[in-house]
N, C-alpha and C positions, 0 to 999 in steps of 0.2 A: 504494500500500500504506500503511495507516495506521501511524503511529509508536507508537501505544499500542494495547494490546489492548482488546477489548470489555469493558464493565463486567461485573463479577461480582457476583452478588446480595449477598454478604457483605462486600464491600469498604467501603462507607460505615460499617457498624457497626465493622469492624476499625479504620478510620481514627479514628473517635471514641474507641475504646478506647485506641489508641496515643497520642492527644492527651492522655490522662490522665497519660502519662509525660513530658510536655513541661516545659520550664523554667517557663512561666507557671503550669502546674498545680502544680508544686512550690512556686512562690512563693505561690500561693493557699493551699495546705495549710499551709505554715509560718506565713503570716499568720493563718490560721484557728486554728492551734494557740495562738498568742499571744493571740488574741481570746478563745478558750474559756478559757484559763487565767485571764485577767483577769476575765472574766465570773464565773467561779467564786470568785475572790478577793473580788470586790465582793459577791457573794451571801453568802459566809461572813462578811464584815465587817459586813454589814447585819443578817443574822439572828443572829449571835453577836458583837454589838458589843463586849462587855466584854473578850473575850479579847485581841484586838489593841489595844484601848484601853490595857490594862495595859502592853503592849509599848511603845507610844508614850510613855506616862507615864514608865516607867522609863528609857527612852533619853534623853528630854529632861531628866529630873531628874538624870541621871547618878549615881543612887544605888547602882548596883552596879559602878561603876568604881573605880579606885585611890584616889579622893578626893584627888588632887593639888591642893594649894591654888592652884597657878598655872593650873589648868584649871577649877576648880569655879565660877568666876564666869560661865562660859558656860551653866550649867544653867538650865533653865526649870522652875520649880516651881508656877507658877500653873495650877490645874486648867482654868480657862477657856482659857488659851493652849494647853495640852496637847490639850484636846478640839477646839479650832479647828484645830490641826495635823492631828489624826486625821481629822476630817471633810474637810479639804482633801485629804488623801491618798486617801480613799475617792472623793471627787468626781473627782480626777485619774485614778484607776484606772478609774472608770466612763466618763469621756470617752475615755480610751485604748481601752477595750474596744469602745465604740460605733464609733469611727473604724476600728478594726481589723476589726470585723464588716462595716462598709460596704466596706472595702478587699477583704475576702475575697469578698464577693458581687460586687464590681465586676470581679474577674478573669474572671467568667463573663458578667455582664450588661452591663457598661460598661468594656471593657478599656482604653479611652483614659483613664479615671480611676483605674484600679487601682493603678498605680505611685505616684501622688501620695497617694492615700488611705492605702495601706499604709505609705508612707514617713512620713507625718504620724503615724499611730498608733504606729509603731515608734519614732520620735523621742520622742514623748510618754512611751513606756515607758522608753526609755533615760534621759531626763531624770529621771523618777521614781526609778528604781532606781540609776542611775549617780550623778547629782548628789545626789538626795535621800537615798537610803539609804547608798550607799558614801561619797560626799563629805561631806555634812552630818552624817548620823547616825554614820557610821563614824569620821570624823576630827574634825569640830567638836565633836560630843558624845561622843567617845571610846568609841563603842559597841564597838570592838575589844577594849577592856579588860574587858568584861563576860562572865562565863561563863554567866550565866542569860538575859540579854536581848541577844543578839548575832545580828542578822539578816544579817550580811555574806555568809555562804555562799549563802543564798537570793537575795540581791540580785545576787551574781555570776552565779548560774545564770540569772537573769532577763535580765541585761545580755548574757550570752553568747547566749541564745536569740534575743533581739531583734536583737542585732548580726548574728548569722548570717542571720536573715531579711532584714535590711536589705541585706546584701551580695547575697543571692540575688535580691531584688527588683530590684536595680540592675544585674545582669548583663545584657548585651545579649541580648534575646530575638529569635531569628530569626523572620521572618514565616512563618506556616504556608504550606506548599506548597498551591497550588490543586489541588483534585481534578478531574482531567480524565478524561473517558471518551469513547471514540469512539462515534458513533451506530451501532447495529447495522445492518449492510448498507450503510453509507455509506463511500465511498472517500476522503472528504476529511479535513481535519484534525479533531481532536477538538473537541467542543463544550465551551467553557469557561464557558458560562452568560452571556457578555457579549452 
């Protein structure tokens, strides 16, 4: 007597549908969410260059902070350096977005690379928003003091989303169960395709 029932026509489709609820699929979706977000940020920064350029200029110049004499020596007022910083931020965002996009696709096309690509992209994102915006912008350039040019809330949201995705990517993912079906009319063990 076979240990499994005969294959039912709808089972492979159901198994594929249920795989969409798996941990790797959740990691792919969260990685993809971060990738899409950064792709849109890069698109916005390139097509509307001046808006966030002003943000970077004001943060680096520290012109909307409390103007504490003991901190103002940190300000960067050179337009060339301000623009170089802004272009570097955009390039970093673009690199992060491309790596995260590759990581998202890898969850389906090359699962053995997915965790590493996703981790690299998420770490790039954490460095940009955690170290760059929260640490350097928020503390070194005292962005927290500005009512008009304070990007700390957005940076914290980005760090939270990237950190959550990084944790999910590194949870142990169980190997998928093999789909086994018995050959119709056969009394032997199910055919596992080997």
